[in-house]
GULO-921425 format. One record per residue (C-alpha): residue number from 1; x, y, z. Coordinates in steps of 0.25 Angstrom, whole numbers, always signed. Example, Ala and Ser with C-alpha at 12.3 -4.5 7.8 and 13.67 -1.06 7.14 Angstrom:
1:+49:-18:+31;
2:+55:-4:+29;
***
This chain:
1:-135:+26:+52;
2:-122:+34:+49;
3:-118:+25:+38;
4:-131:+26:+31;
5:-130:+41:+31;
6:-116:+41:+26;
7:-119:+31:+14;
8:-131:+40:+11;
9:-123:+53:+11;
10:-112:+46:+2;
11:-122:+41:-8;
12:-128:+55:-9;
13:-116:+63:-11;
14:-106:+53:-18;
15:-107:+43:-29;
16:-114:+31:-24;
17:-107:+23:-34;
18:-94:+25:-27;
19:-100:+20:-14;
20:-98:+5:-11;
21:-105:-4:-1;
22:-102:-17:+5;
23:-106:-29:-4;
24:-104:-21:-17;
25:-93:-25:-26;
26:-86:-12:-26;
27:-86:-12:-11;
28:-80:-26:-10;
29:-69:-23:-20;
30:-65:-10:-14;
31:-65:-15:+0;
32:-58:-28:-4;
33:-46:-20:-11;
34:-38:-16:+2;
35:-24:-22:+3;
36:-28:-29:+16;
37:-41:-37:+18;
38:-40:-32:+32;
39:-45:-18:+26;
40:-55:-25:+17;
41:-61:-32:+29;
42:-66:-18:+33;
43:-80:-16:+27;
44:-84:-1:+25;
45:-99:+2:+24;
46:-95:+9:+10;
47:-84:+13:+1;
48:-84:+26:-6;
49:-75:+28:-18;
50:-74:+43:-22;
51:-71:+48:-36;
52:-66:+61:-32;
53:-60:+70:-21;
54:-73:+77:-20;
55:-80:+64:-17;
56:-70:+61:-6;
57:-73:+75:+0;
58:-88:+72:-1;
59:-86:+59:+6;
60:-78:+65:+17;
61:-89:+75:+19;
62:-100:+65:+20;
63:-92:+55:+29;
64:-86:+66:+39;
65:-98:+67:+48;
66:-101:+52:+48;
67:-86:+48:+50;
68:-85:+58:+62;
69:-98:+53:+68;
70:-105:+66:+67;
71:-119:+59:+66;
72:-116:+51:+78;
73:-107:+40:+82;
74:-116:+29:+76;
75:-116:+36:+63;
76:-101:+37:+61;
77:-96:+32:+48;
78:-81:+33:+46;
79:-73:+31:+33;
80:-60:+26:+28;
81:-51:+31:+16;
82:-45:+21:+6;
83:-35:+24:-5;
84:-28:+11:-9;
85:-31:+2:+3;
86:-17:-3:+4;
87:-15:-1:+18;
88:-19:-13:+26;
89:-23:-7:+39;
90:-38:-10:+41;
91:-46:+2:+42;
92:-36:+12:+36;
93:-44:+13:+23;
94:-57:+6:+26;
95:-67:+6:+37;
96:-77:-3:+43;
97:-92:+2:+41;
98:-88:+16:+36;
99:-85:+21:+22;
100:-72:+19:+15;
101:-68:+30:+5;
102:-60:+23:-6;
103:-52:+33:-14;
104:-48:+23:-25;
105:-56:+31:-36;
106:-47:+43:-33;
107:-36:+37:-41;
108:-31:+47:-51;
109:-16:+49:-54;
110:-11:+62:-61;
111:+2:+68:-64;
112:+3:+83:-64;
113:+13:+94:-63;
114:+14:+103:-51;
115:+25:+113:-55;
116:+38:+105:-58;
117:+33:+93:-50;
118:+24:+82:-56;
119:+14:+77:-46;
120:+6:+64:-47;
121:-8:+66:-41;
122:-14:+53:-36;
123:-28:+50:-31;
124:-29:+44:-17;
125:-35:+31:-23;
126:-24:+28:-33;
127:-14:+17:-33;
128:+0:+19:-34;
129:+1:+11:-47;
130:-8:+21:-54;
131:+2:+32:-49;
132:+14:+24:-55;
133:+7:+22:-68;
134:+5:+37:-70;
135:+20:+39:-67;
136:+24:+28:-77;
137:+33:+34:-87;
138:+33:+48:-82;
139:+47:+48:-75;
140:+41:+51:-62;
141:+39:+44:-49;
142:+31:+45:-36;
143:+33:+41:-22;
144:+22:+31:-21;
145:+19:+17:-15;
146:+27:+5:-20;
147:+15:-3:-25;
148:+5:+0:-37;
149:-7:-4:-30;
150:-4:+5:-17;
151:-14:+16:-14;
152:-9:+30:-15;
153:-17:+36:-3;
154:-13:+28:+10;
155:+2:+28:+7;
156:+3:+43:+3;
157:-3:+46:+17;
158:+5:+37:+25;
159:+20:+38:+20;
160:+23:+28:+10;
161:+36:+22:+4;
162:+39:+22:-11;
163:+50:+17:-20;
164:+54:+32:-20;
165:+53:+34:-5;
166:+69:+34:-3;
167:+70:+46:-12;
168:+56:+53:-11;
169:+51:+50:+3;
170:+38:+43:+7;
171:+25:+43:-2;
172:+18:+53:+7;
173:+30:+63:+6;
174:+28:+64:-9;
175:+13:+68:-8;
176:+13:+83:-13;
177:-2:+85:-11;
178:-14:+77:-5;
179:-28:+81:-9;
180:-36:+78:+3;
181:-51:+78:+7;
182:-52:+83:+21;
183:-62:+80:+32;
184:-70:+92:+28;
185:-71:+87:+14;
186:-62:+98:+9;
187:-52:+94:-2;
188:-38:+100:+1;
189:-24:+98:-4;
190:-12:+95:+6;
191:+2:+98:+1;
192:+14:+107:+5;
193:+6:+120:+2;
194:-8:+116:+6;
195:-12:+110:+19;
196:+2:+106:+21;
197:+0:+100:+35;
198:-11:+91:+29;
199:-1:+87:+18;
200:+10:+83:+28;
201:+0:+75:+37;
202:-5:+67:+25;
203:+9:+63:+22;
204:+8:+51:+32;
205:-5:+55:+40;
206:-14:+45:+33;
207:-29:+47:+32;
208:-30:+56:+43;
209:-33:+69:+36;
210:-42:+67:+24;
211:-45:+59:+12;
212:-33:+61:+2;
213:-38:+61:-12;
214:-26:+64:-20;
215:-11:+63:-18;
216:-1:+72:-26;
217:+13:+66:-26;
218:+26:+72:-31;
219:+33:+64:-42;
220:+48:+63:-45;
221:+56:+59:-57;
222:+58:+44:-58;
223:+64:+36:-69;
224:+56:+25:-76;
225:+63:+13:-69;
226:+70:+11:-56;
227:+76:-2:-50;
228:+66:-10:-41;
229:+61:-23:-37;
230:+62:-34:-26;
231:+73:-44:-21;
232:+67:-56:-13;
233:+75:-64:-4;
234:+75:-73:+8;
235:+76:-70:+23;
236:+91:-73:+24;
237:+94:-60:+15;
238:+85:-51:+23;
239:+96:-45:+32;
240:+105:-41:+20;
241:+93:-34:+13;
242:+90:-27:+26;
243:+105:-23:+28;
244:+106:-18:+14;
245:+94:-9:+17;
246:+100:-3:+29;
247:+113:-1:+22;
248:+106:+7:+11;
249:+98:+16:+21;
250:+110:+19:+30;
251:+119:+24:+18;
252:+126:+37:+22;
253:+121:+43:+9;
254:+107:+38:+13;
255:+99:+27:+6;
256:+98:+28:-9;
257:+86:+37:-11;
258:+82:+29:-23;
259:+82:+16:-17;
260:+70:+10:-10;
261:+71:-4:-3;
262:+61:-11:+5;
263:+64:-25:+12;
264:+53:-35:+16;
265:+53:-49:+22;
266:+41:-57:+21;
267:+34:-70:+25;
268:+23:-78:+17;
269:+15:-89:+23;
270:+14:-95:+9;
271:+29:-97:+7;
272:+32:-98:+22;
273:+45:-90:+21;
274:+51:-76:+22;
275:+55:-69:+10;
276:+62:-55:+8;
277:+60:-44:-2;
278:+69:-31:-4;
279:+62:-21:-13;
280:+72:-12:-20;
281:+70:+0:-28;
282:+79:+11:-34;
283:+72:+23:-40;
284:+84:+32:-44;
285:+84:+38:-58;
286:+98:+32:-60;
287:+92:+18:-61;
288:+98:+9:-73;
289:+99:-5:-77;
290:+108:-8:-64;
291:+102:-11:-51;
292:+105:+1:-42;
293:+116:-2:-32;
294:+107:+3:-20;
295:+98:-9:-23;
296:+109:-20:-25;
297:+111:-24:-10;
298:+97:-30:-11;
299:+95:-33:-25;
300:+108:-41:-26;
301:+107:-48:-12;
302:+107:-63:-12;
303:+101:-72:-9;
304:+88:-67:-16;
305:+76:-73:-23;
306:+82:-69:-37;
307:+70:-73:-45;
308:+61:-63:-37;
309:+71:-51:-38;
310:+64:-40:-46;
311:+74:-29:-45;
312:+74:-21:-58;
313:+72:-8:-65;
314:+57:-5:-65;
315:+47:+6:-66;
316:+39:+12:-54;
317:+27:+5:-59;
318:+34:-9:-60;
319:+40:-6:-46;
320:+26:-5:-39;
321:+20:-16:-47;
322:+30:-25:-41;
323:+25:-22:-27;
324:+10:-25:-27;
325:+1:-21:-16;
326:-12:-25:-21;
327:-24:-27:-12;
328:-23:-41:-6;
329:-38:-45:-7;
330:-41:-53:+5;
331:-27:-53:+11;
332:-25:-46:+24;
333:-12:-37:+27;
334:-6:-28:+38;
335:+6:-19:+39;
336:+13:-14:+51;
337:+26:-6:+52;
338:+38:-1:+61;
339:+49:+9:+57;
340:+63:+8:+62;
341:+77:+13:+60;
342:+85:+6:+49;
343:+92:-3:+58;
344:+96:-17:+55;
345:+94:-24:+68;
346:+80:-18:+69;
347:+76:-23:+55;
348:+82:-37:+58;
349:+74:-37:+71;
350:+61:-33:+63;
351:+64:-44:+53;
352:+66:-55:+65;
353:+53:-50:+71;
354:+45:-51:+58;
355:+50:-65:+55;
356:+48:-70:+69;
357:+34:-64:+71;
358:+29:-70:+58;
359:+30:-84:+64;
360:+16:-83:+71;
361:+9:-80:+58;
362:+17:-87:+47;
363:+6:-97:+44;
364:-5:-86:+42;
365:-12:-89:+29;
366:-7:-79:+18;
367:+3:-73:+27;
368:+13:-63:+20;
369:+21:-54:+30;
370:+33:-45:+28;
371:+42:-36:+35;
372:+46:-24:+26;
373:+58:-14:+29;
374:+55:-1:+22;
375:+66:+9:+23;
376:+64:+24:+25;
377:+77:+30:+21;
378:+82:+43:+26;
379:+80:+49:+12;
380:+65:+44:+13;
381:+63:+51:+26;
382:+70:+64:+21;
383:+60:+65:+9;
384:+49:+68:+19;
385:+54:+82:+22;
386:+58:+85:+8;
387:+44:+82:+3;
388:+37:+90:+14;
389:+36:+81:+26;
390:+26:+70:+31;
391:+20:+65:+44;
392:+27:+52:+45;
393:+37:+57:+55;
394:+49:+51:+49;
395:+63:+59:+49;
396:+75:+56:+41;
397:+83:+56:+54;
398:+76:+44:+58;
399:+80:+36:+45;
400:+83:+27:+39;
401:+71:+19:+43;
402:+64:+6:+40;
403:+49:+4:+41;
404:+46:-10:+44;
405:+33:-16:+39;
406:+27:-29:+42;
407:+16:-33:+32;
408:+7:-45:+32;
409:-3:-51:+23;
410:-12:-63:+27;
411:-25:-70:+23;
412:-35:-71:+34;
413:-42:-62:+44;
414:-41:-72:+55;
415:-26:-70:+54;
416:-27:-55:+56;
417:-24:-54:+71;
418:-12:-64:+71;
419:-5:-56:+59;
420:-7:-43:+65;
421:-2:-47:+78;
422:+10:-53:+72;
423:+13:-40:+64;
424:+10:-31:+76;
425:+19:-39:+85;
426:+30:-39:+75;
427:+30:-24:+72;
428:+29:-21:+87;
429:+41:-30:+90;
430:+49:-23:+78;
431:+45:-9:+84;
432:+50:-14:+98;
433:+63:-19:+93;
434:+66:-7:+85;
435:+62:+2:+97;
436:+72:-6:+105;
437:+83:-4:+95;
438:+79:+11:+94;
439:+76:+10:+80;
440:+61:+11:+80;
441:+55:+23:+72;
442:+41:+27:+76;
443:+35:+28:+62;
444:+25:+18:+57;
445:+21:+18:+42;
446:+6:+21:+41;
447:+4:+13:+29;
448:+10:+1:+35;
449:+4:+2:+49;
450:-6:-6:+57;
451:-17:-1:+67;
452:-9:-2:+79;
453:+3:+7:+73;
454:+1:+22:+77;
455:+6:+28:+64;
456:+3:+42:+67;
457:+10:+42:+81;
458:+22:+36:+74;
459:+24:+49:+65;
460:+28:+56:+78;
461:+21:+66:+87;
462:+23:+78:+79;
463:+18:+72:+66;
464:+6:+66:+73;
465:+2:+79:+79;
466:+4:+86:+65;
467:-5:+75:+59;
468:-16:+78:+70;
469:-15:+93:+68;
470:-18:+91:+53;
471:-29:+82:+56;
472:-36:+92:+65;
473:-34:+103:+55;
474:-39:+96:+43;
475:-49:+86:+50;
476:-53:+92:+63;
477:-65:+83:+65;
478:-56:+71:+63;
479:-63:+64:+52;
480:-51:+57:+47;
481:-47:+53:+61;
482:-61:+48:+66;
483:-69:+46:+53;
484:-58:+39:+46;
485:-53:+30:+56;
486:-44:+21:+48;
487:-29:+23:+47;
488:-20:+30:+58;
489:-26:+41:+65;
490:-20:+54:+71;
491:-26:+55:+84;
492:-25:+40:+90;
***
């Protein structure tokens, strides 16, 4: 009964041509375009694609009484909010039997002057590739995701790491203003001067406060080309690459703020072996034809698979094109993560846990599983305060840190339980070992977390309380807690 009423109300008040139902081609294309097939397995009753912030506001007003069950529990119709659909957690951006609000038509990208500062305003449905296209040739950079196909929305509400994070901080630290549709349907701005509590809460708080329709990012001078690329090698060289990373992070003068290094070790059932990758970037204005000294410990290390070494001068557009994150169609995937102090024994123990835990699932069809070490340098953590603060609960005094992510891709739904058990057991073991060594940090990255990981709790008691207070102020009836159940909620 409730669903019929919702559909009727949406059709009467919004363009029916933007409302899609199961069996229609547009529905199937949209619902099949998530990064993970686990998200595409979910079948909403309908998908609505607004063309403007006013249509989003009208949608929220229509959905609110139904999503909150004001017409009776049997008439409750919740909804989900989708930006790029690149987070694999099932239900974070889709909803079984409800309405999915797909923001992909809100994809404008505009450069504008705000006093002396140049701001890039980006619609919530845009992809980062369009942002970098807009900046090409301008001499400007932005702290955005490292893949052209990544969506702008989710990462900018959950933290996010960029090529520039060592110098500029997390992606969310660089959002100057959020344009938000609140539970009331009111459209507001959240920034340092207006609704500043909401601004800080959105910097890490996810989908808990409203529908963000536009992000205004600070830009900064950035030369046309910088050094970047990947070095591939085998397992025997892994300890030396990890050692080089820790050495750089622990330098007395702090890690080079222009250097971005990420290390991964992966296994593919197709090739039945492990391979390793070090992604290296140096974004300083002093880049020239010589590879920067700070990258040489990884770029020059041997043995390596020399024919796959791609380290070179490149543009930002070229850099993101080298790291695709296209929707995988029918491939399933999951992420889980743990954060630890930058400590060699802890990282090598995590490596051993990863490689040994894989034994039980190595024969899984289509398996690709990797362990990634993403550093958070002291300088990265320092930028948060410089840019106004966020809700993540990370302090420079805790650093340098390493976020350890286990990511897995596989083919068949029948293998879901075994894969998720392997990942859960491995990351739980990593947590226990890090805690035993007194190297565990409570932080969990929202964008790379799974259902059982209590992301909001891991931000710390004070931050959790502040997020809850913001929710009660701007959404007193709890629309984005109960009516939008996907993601990581504040009052669990």
